[in-house]
N, C-alpha and C positions, 0 to 999 in steps of 0.2 A: 864254726865251721872248722873242719879239720885242714891241716896245712896243704894236704894233696888237692882237695878242691879248690883251697884258695889259688893256689899255683894255676890249676886249670881255668879258673875264671881270670886270672890275670892274663894267662896266655890267650886267652881268646878275645879280651879285650884289646891287646895289643895288636892283633891279627886283624880286628875288625875294621870296614871301612864305612864310615857314617853313611846311612841310607834316608829312606824317605822321612821316618819319624821324626829324626833329629832335625832334618831340614825343616819339617812342619812345624815342630815346635819353636826352632828359630825365627819363623817368618811370624809365627802368633805373638811370640814374646818380645821380638824386636832384639836390639842390642843389649838391652838390661837383662837378658836371660840370667836367672841364677844359677851360678856354676854347680850348685849342690842339685839342682833339677836337671840340668844339662847331663850331670855324669849318671843320675838315676834312667834318665830317657837312653843314654848311650848304653848303659848295660842292658836295660831291657831291649834294647834293639839288638843286641849280638845274640840273644836267645832263640831267635828264629821262631817267633809264633805265627801260628796262623791267625785268622780273624778270630776263630772260636776258642783257641788256647789263650790269645790276647785278651779276650772279654772275659774269661773266667778268672786269669791270673790278675788282670786289674782289679776286678770285683773283691777277690779274695786279700789281694794286696792293702787296698783301701779299708776294708773292715780291719785288718791287724794292725795297720797304722792308727788307726782310731782306737785301740785297744777293744775291739768288739769281737766277741766269740763267733766261729764259723760254724759250731754246733749248737744245737739248744742247750741251754743250762739244764742240769738235772734237778738241783737242789741238795744233792747228796752233802754230807758233813765235810768232805774234802775240797768241797769248793769255797768253803767260807773260812774266813779268818776273823778273829775279833779284834776291834779298833776301839772299842772302849766298853766299860762294862754292861755286858749283855747285848751290845750292838755289833752287829757281824756285816762285813762286805763281803760280796762274790769276788773270789780271786779271779774268775774269768771274765768279768763285766764290772766296772767299778763303779757304775751308778746303780747296782742292785743291793739292796741291802735287806736284813731283817733284825727287827729289834723286839725283843720279849715283851716291852711296853708300848708299842705301837702296833696296830692293826691285828690286834690278837696275836700277834707273834708271826703273822703272816710275812711273806718276803713281799718286797715293793721296789719299783723302780722309780728312780727319782728324776729321770728324764723322759718318762714315758710321754709326755705332752710337751710341743715346744710352741710358743706363744709367739705369734707374728704381729707385728705393729703394722699400720697401714702404710708406714713407708718402708716395710720390708725388713726391718729390724727384727731379731728375735732373741727370746731370753726365756728362762726357766724360772720357775719360783715353787711357793708352796702347792700351787694348783697344778705342778707338773707331776705330781707323785701319782702312781697307779698301783693297787694292789696286784700281784701276779700269782699264777699257779704255775707248776712245773708238770712236762717241760716247758721252758720259756724261751723263745726267740726274741731278744730285744729288738724294739721296732718304735719308731717315734712318730707320733701323730702330730701333725701341724695345723695349727687351729688359730684363727683370727683373734685378736685381744678381746674384739666385742662378745665372744662366746665365755669369756672367763668369768668366774662366779666367785672370784676374790672380793670380799664385802669391803676392804680397804681400797681397791681400785676405784679411783674417781670416775673412772668410764664407765662401771657398773650401777651408778646412782639414778 
């Protein structure tokens, strides 16, 4: 961010009087509110969002903070980086790979399926992989462990 934009942000922060969002966060999180989270909420509050723009902004921010793409992956050559011999990782989405030795060289998402234990705990594993086609918008499917087809899983015997 260029200096002028940073100075404008600083000036906006210095002049801002905390509003309802920060008060709400403090009520919900109590006295142990994390200072970094408080700072993020404070800065977000200074931006003057309406309900609609706040919703769009928080959705986009969440995806960016999780290193998820905002637009569908194209599969074009410039989206890939070779991470080992013949194995490529997508630069825009770190859980998408292609490997000349797997799935006939087709791209795949290693986090396409998230397994959910009866207690709510989640995990990924070999059964989480899904072959994909482009354009691809990463999405996760949450399935109960009881649907898992892993032959090594004692729950599937």
